[in-house]
N, C-alpha and C positions, 0 to 999 in steps of 0.2 A: 941798164942797156937792154934794148930789145933783142929777142931771139931772132935767128935767121928767118924762122917761120913768120914771126910778127912783122919783120921788115918786108917780106914778100907780100903779105896780106896788105900792109899799109900802101906799098907801091901800087899793087893792083887796084886797090880801092881808090887811090888818088887819081889814077888814070880813068877809071870808070866815072868818077865825079866830074872830072874835066870834060869828058866826052858828053856827059849828060847836060852840063851847062851849055856846051856848044850846040847840042841838038835843040835846046830850048831857046837859043838865040840870046843868051845872057853872057855878058862879060863880067864874071864874078871878081870880087876883091880876093886878095890872098887869104884874108880871114874867112871868107865864104867857103873857099876851097878847103881850108884846114878844118873848119867846123863840120862841114859835110863829110869830109874824109874820116874824121874821128868817129862820126856817127855810123858810117858804113863799116868801119873796122870793128866797132862794137857789135854790130849786127852779124858780121862774119864770124866773130869769135864767140859770141854769146847766144846767138839765135834770137828768135822772137820773144819779146816780152811786152807786157802792156805799157811799161814805161818807155821802152824804145819806140814802140808803135806811136805813142803820143808825140814823141820828139820828131818822128818822121812826118806826122801830120802838121806840126808846127813848121818844119822845114818846107813842106809843100806849099803852105800858105805864104811863107816868105818868098819862095821862088816865084809864085804866081804874082806877088807884088812887084818883084824885080822884072818879070816879063811885061807886066802892064806898063811899068816905067820905061822900059826899053822900047816898047811899041809907040809910046808918045813922042819919043825923041827921034 
């Protein structure tokens, strides 16, 4: 079970992720929201690492692909 602190971090990061997708004009799947939120929670809890930074780069590429697909429709 998550601690109260972890629950608050998760909730805050999930809202941040949703707003980010909205500002990019992307309608994410639920799995997109979950995966991005998990990544943001790790960043908030652990801070910067080379591994996390690489995962963010991959997420950015994925989001760019989703943006391009959204603009075509």
